[in-house]
C-alpha positions in Angstrom: 116.3 127.4 173.0 115.0 127.8 176.4 117.6 125.3 178.0 116.2 126.3 181.6 112.7 125.2 181.0 114.3 121.9 179.3 116.7 121.4 182.7 113.6 121.9 185.3 111.8 118.8 182.8 115.0 116.7 184.1 116.4 114.9 186.5 120.2 115.0 185.8 121.7 118.1 184.9 122.8 119.3 182.1 126.7 119.6 181.3 127.3 123.1 179.5 130.8 123.6 181.5 133.7 124.0 179.0 135.7 121.6 180.2 132.5 118.8 180.4 131.6 119.3 176.5 135.4 119.1 175.9 135.2 115.6 177.4 132.5 114.9 175.1 133.3 116.1 172.1 135.7 112.9 170.6 135.6 109.3 171.2 137.5 106.0 170.7 138.5 107.1 167.2 141.8 108.7 166.9 142.5 111.6 164.2 139.1 113.3 164.0 138.9 116.6 165.1 136.9 117.2 168.3 133.6 119.3 168.2 132.3 120.6 171.6 128.5 120.0 171.7 125.8 122.8 173.0 125.0 120.7 176.4 125.5 117.0 177.3 122.1 115.2 178.4 121.6 112.6 180.4 118.2 111.0 180.5 117.4 108.7 183.3 113.8 107.2 181.4 112.4 106.4 177.9 109.8 110.1 179.2 112.8 111.5 179.2 114.4 110.3 176.2 111.3 111.4 173.7 111.2 115.0 175.6 114.7 115.6 174.7 114.0 114.3 171.2 110.7 116.3 170.8 112.7 119.7 172.0 115.3 118.7 169.3 112.7 118.6 166.3 111.3 121.9 167.8 114.8 124.0 167.9 116.4 122.1 165.0 119.4 120.8 167.2 121.3 117.7 166.0 121.1 115.0 168.3 124.5 112.8 169.1 123.4 109.7 171.0 126.8 108.1 172.9 127.0 105.6 175.5 130.4 105.4 177.0 132.4 106.8 174.0 134.4 103.8 172.7 133.0 103.5 169.3 136.2 103.2 167.0 134.4 105.3 163.7 133.8 108.8 165.1 130.0 107.8 165.6 129.3 109.8 168.7 131.9 112.9 168.0 129.7 116.1 168.2 129.3 118.6 165.0 128.2 122.4 164.6 124.7 123.0 167.2 124.5 119.9 168.1 124.0 118.2 171.6 125.4 114.7 173.2 122.3 112.7 174.2 124.3 110.4 176.9 122.6 106.8 178.0 124.7 105.9 180.8 121.9 107.2 183.3 120.0 104.6 182.0 121.1 101.7 183.4 119.2 99.1 184.8 118.2 95.7 184.1 114.6 96.1 183.6 113.4 91.9 183.3 115.4 88.8 183.7 113.8 86.1 182.4 115.9 82.5 182.1 112.5 81.0 181.6 112.0 82.4 178.6 115.9 82.8 177.9 115.6 86.6 177.4 116.9 89.4 179.6 115.0 93.2 179.3 117.8 96.3 179.9 118.1 99.8 179.4 120.4 101.5 176.9 123.2 102.4 179.6 123.8 99.0 180.9 127.6 97.3 180.4 128.2 94.1 178.3 130.0 92.7 180.9 127.0 92.8 183.5 124.5 91.3 181.0 127.0 88.5 180.8 127.6 88.4 184.1 123.7 88.6 185.0 123.2 85.8 182.3 126.2 83.8 184.0 124.9 84.0 187.4 122.3 81.2 186.9 124.5 79.2 183.9 123.7 81.2 180.7 125.9 82.8 178.2 125.7 86.2 176.5 128.0 85.4 173.5 129.0 88.8 171.4 132.3 90.2 173.5 133.5 93.3 172.2 137.1 94.5 173.1 135.5 97.2 175.2 133.0 94.8 176.6 133.9 95.8 180.3 133.2 99.7 179.7 131.1 99.6 176.7 127.0 100.2 176.5 124.3 97.6 175.5 122.9 100.6 173.2 126.2 101.2 171.6 126.9 97.5 170.8 123.4 97.2 169.3 123.7 100.7 167.6 127.0 99.6 166.0 125.9 95.7 165.3 129.3 94.8 167.5 131.6 91.8 167.3 133.9 90.1 168.9 136.0 87.1 169.4 133.2 84.3 169.8 132.0 86.0 166.5 132.7 82.9 164.1 130.9 80.2 166.2 127.7 82.6 167.9 127.6 85.4 165.6 127.0 89.3 166.3 125.0 92.0 168.4 122.5 91.0 165.6 121.8 87.5 166.3 120.7 88.5 170.2 118.9 91.1 169.5 114.8 90.1 170.2 113.1 93.1 170.5 113.7 96.8 171.7 111.7 100.2 172.1 113.4 102.8 170.1 112.8 106.5 170.3 112.3 108.3 166.7 113.3 112.0 165.8 110.0 114.2 167.5 110.1 111.9 170.1 107.7 109.2 169.7 108.8 105.5 170.8 107.6 102.7 169.2 108.3 99.0 170.0 109.5 96.7 167.5 109.9 92.4 168.7 109.1 89.8 171.3 110.0 87.3 173.2 108.7 84.6 170.5 111.5 82.3 168.9 109.6 82.3 165.8 107.9 85.5 164.5 107.1 86.7 160.5 104.1 89.2 161.4 105.1 91.6 159.2 108.4 93.6 158.0 111.4 92.4 160.2 111.9 96.3 160.5 113.9 96.1 163.7 116.9 94.6 161.4 116.9 98.5 159.8 117.8 99.7 163.5 120.1 97.0 164.6 123.5 98.5 163.4 122.1 102.2 162.3 124.5 104.0 164.2 122.2 106.6 166.0 120.8 108.1 162.6 117.7 106.5 162.6 116.4 106.3 166.4 117.4 105.7 169.9 117.4 102.9 171.5 115.1 102.8 175.3 114.6 99.4 176.1 116.7 96.4 174.6 115.4 92.7 174.6 118.0 90.5 174.4 118.3 86.2 173.4 120.4 84.1 176.0 121.5 80.8 175.6 122.5 77.5 177.8 126.8 78.3 179.1 129.0 75.8 177.1 129.9 73.2 179.9 133.3 72.8 179.0 136.2 74.9 176.9 140.2 74.3 175.7 142.0 76.4 174.5 144.9 75.8 172.2 148.0 78.8 170.9 149.6 78.0 167.3 153.1 79.9 166.3 153.8 79.5 162.6 156.7 80.8 160.3 154.3 82.5 158.0 150.5 83.8 157.5 149.7 81.5 154.5 150.7 78.8 157.5 148.5 80.0 159.6 145.3 80.7 156.6 145.5 77.2 155.6 144.9 75.9 159.4 142.0 77.7 159.5 140.4 76.8 156.2 141.2 73.2 156.7 139.6 73.4 160.3 136.5 75.0 159.0 136.1 72.7 156.1 137.2 69.8 158.6 133.9 71.0 159.5 135.0 72.3 163.1 133.2 75.8 164.4 135.3 76.8 167.1 134.4 79.2 169.2 137.2 81.2 168.4 139.9 81.4 165.3 141.8 84.4 166.6 145.6 85.8 165.0 148.2 88.4 165.5 151.4 89.0 162.8 155.1 90.1 163.6 154.4 93.2 164.6 151.9 93.0 167.0 153.7 89.6 168.3 156.7 92.0 169.0 154.5 94.3 170.8 152.4 91.8 172.7 155.3 90.3 173.7 157.1 93.3 175.1 154.0 94.4 177.6 152.7 91.1 178.3 155.1 88.9 178.0 153.3 85.7 177.8 156.3 83.9 176.3 155.5 84.4 172.3 158.1 83.6 170.0 159.4 87.5 168.6 160.6 85.9 165.2 157.3 84.2 164.4 155.6 85.6 161.6 152.2 84.3 163.1 150.2 83.3 165.6 146.6 81.6 165.9 144.6 81.3 169.1 142.0 78.6 168.9 139.0 77.8 171.2 136.4 75.3 171.5 133.7 75.2 173.3 130.7 72.9 174.2 130.1 69.2 175.9 133.6 67.9 177.5 133.9 65.0 174.9 133.5 67.0 171.5 135.7 69.3 173.0 138.3 67.2 173.4 138.1 65.5 170.6 137.9 69.1 168.7 140.8 70.6 170.4 143.0 67.4 169.4 141.9 67.4 165.9 142.9 71.0 165.8 146.4 70.4 167.2 147.1 68.3 164.4 145.5 70.2 161.6 147.8 73.4 162.9 151.1 71.0 163.4 150.2 69.2 159.3 149.9 73.2 158.1 153.1 73.8 159.2 153.0 75.3 163.1 156.3 75.5 164.9 154.8 74.9 168.2 150.7 74.4 169.6 150.4 74.7 173.4 147.4 73.6 174.6 146.2 75.1 178.1 145.9 72.4 181.2 143.7 74.8 183.0 141.5 78.0 183.1 144.4 79.8 184.9 147.0 78.6 181.4 143.8 79.4 179.2 143.9 82.9 179.9 147.4 83.7 179.8 147.2 82.1 176.1 144.0 84.4 175.3 146.1 87.7 176.9 147.9 87.4 174.0 145.2 88.1 171.3 143.1 90.3 174.1 146.4 92.8 174.8 146.8 93.2 171.3 145.6 96.9 170.9 146.8 97.6 174.5 150.3 96.2 173.5 149.9 98.3 169.7 149.0 101.3 171.3 152.3 101.8 173.4 154.1 102.1 170.2 153.2 105.4 169.2 151.1 108.2 170.0 148.9 107.7 167.7 147.3 104.6 167.4 145.0 104.2 164.5 142.6 100.7 164.7 141.0 100.0 161.8 138.4 97.3 160.5 137.6 95.3 157.1 136.6 91.8 156.3 137.2 89.8 153.6 136.1 85.9 152.5 138.0 83.7 154.7 140.3 81.8 151.1 141.4 85.6 150.6 142.8 86.4 154.3 146.5 85.5 153.5 146.4 87.5 150.3 144.5 90.6 152.2 147.2 90.4 155.4 150.2 90.2 152.1 148.4 93.8 150.6 148.5 95.5 154.0 152.2 94.4 154.4 152.8 96.2 151.3 151.0 99.2 151.6 153.2 99.9 155.1 156.5 99.4 152.9 154.8 101.6 150.5 153.8 103.9 152.1 155.9 103.8 155.0 153.6 103.7 157.7 153.7 101.0 160.7 150.6 99.0 160.5 150.4 96.5 163.1 147.6 93.7 162.1 145.2 91.2 164.1 142.0 90.0 164.6 139.4 87.5 164.1 140.9 85.4 161.5 137.7 82.8 161.7 135.4 84.9 160.2 138.0 86.8 157.6 137.6 90.2 160.5 141.1 91.9 160.4 142.0 95.0 162.0 145.2 96.8 160.5 146.2 98.8 163.5 148.1 102.1 162.3 151.1 103.3 164.5 151.5 107.1 164.1 151.6 110.3 165.4 148.8 112.4 164.3 150.4 116.2 164.7 153.1 114.8 162.2 150.7 116.1 159.0 152.9 114.4 156.2 153.0 110.9 158.0 149.2 111.3 158.6 148.7 111.9 154.9 150.6 108.9 153.6 148.4 106.7 156.6 145.1 108.0 155.0 146.9 107.1 151.5 147.5 103.8 153.3 144.0 103.1 154.4 142.2 104.1 151.2 144.1 101.4 149.4 143.5 98.9 152.1 139.7 99.4 151.8 139.9 99.2 148.0 141.6 96.3 148.0 139.1 94.7 150.6 136.3 95.8 148.5 138.1 94.1 145.3 138.2 90.7 147.1 134.8 90.8 148.0 134.9 91.6 151.3 133.2 95.1 153.3 135.1 98.0 155.0 133.8 97.4 158.0 132.9 94.3 160.2 131.9 95.3 163.2 133.4 99.0 164.2 131.0 100.9 161.9 130.8 103.6 159.4 130.5 106.9 161.1 132.8 109.3 160.0 135.8 107.8 159.6 134.3 105.6 156.6 131.7 107.3 154.9 133.4 108.3 152.1 133.9 104.3 151.2 130.4 103.1 151.9 128.8 104.0 148.3 131.8 101.7 147.0 131.7 99.4 149.5 127.9 98.5 149.0 126.6 99.5 145.6 125.3 102.6 144.4 121.2 100.9 144.4 122.1 99.6 148.2 123.3 103.2 149.3 120.4 105.2 147.7 117.8 102.8 149.6 119.8 103.6 153.0 119.4 106.8 152.4 116.0 106.6 151.5 115.1 105.4 155.0 117.3 107.8 156.7 115.3 110.8 154.8 112.1 109.0 155.4 112.2 107.9 159.5 114.5 111.6 159.7 113.5 113.8 157.6 115.0 117.1 159.2 118.1 115.5 159.8 118.5 115.4 163.5 119.6 112.1 164.4 123.6 112.2 164.3 123.5 113.8 160.9 127.0 113.7 159.0 127.8 110.4 160.0 126.9 106.9 157.5 126.3 109.3 154.5 128.8 111.7 152.6 
């Protein structure tokens, strides 16, 4: 492998030092064995990206696409005979077009930068993954990331209008445009959104923006049972009201959040529900009142309505600090991700609680109750091998039960290496086979992120 010639073709130096390689040998996923790459490359343009993928295919070296490394499924962990292709230097906003409600960016632009650019002219980019301050848009699109506003506004795929992608071997292809309507040919771009770097690497991404809501109201309801919180969600959606946020915390998470953030949550509560509505001020005021009434009729012990933006941020911090709060409790925090139909939420939470008792593991559960997306979070120690075996068994039961209830093994984190053993059962043998066929068709030499998604 002629690394000297490769380096001469790139603006940024390759990382080859042991310490540097170690830093890129893992991502945000706990419990996965790190693997040092051969080197780390930082392309600064689509041309350099193409050159690197052409080089990889020539020398039969695997390519591991990576952004900020915040992934939670092991999707950017290297394998043997691979190099990390980090897009963080491709971080330019290429075009901002408020007239057409679009923004064209490189994959290394952070999610929060896109949101701030939109807000500068009164527009709104709704997807808000928990890592949005540091996660890059390339990773968001590759994993089809969600967030707290998914119930009303959808997930990343709902805002991708087009992109340029570099395929195995280095060819660049553009899919999509600024048109609101376009049904010319197959919608191939949908195959790449959520493909986790196994089909191509994004070099440019065209995103849709929307007008920013004029008003917002935030409420926090406290419950003595999870069933009451789930009932509130069902009745709000059936009313029908479509809030921008319906988030919950279970008792374990409440206690951890209160110890960490001290936002005034009652530590004997079984659940809290964070509710937000946005839109026209008159509609927001009416919907907030209705949600409060529904929450109280469903058994809420108390309902707090934020009086201003500062108090709204304080209430929202109860949910947004959930992961950080749980992460303080044990040496290893494994944040999992399942989704079930909303009508089965309380049942799924009960399953998680029973699994925690059966396998003697500690689990805090929080998540997006409005769209059925739960995050059972294991508080453990990966150096305790006996405990980790129980954690793995508990996870397996949770995934199987989610599937049995009509759900899925991942709502927003992706499959990666962490869940690939469960994918075929989750989607069905026929669908699984078609996915593998697409991978073999577009990457026949298995250069792009091999070992991810498929067993």
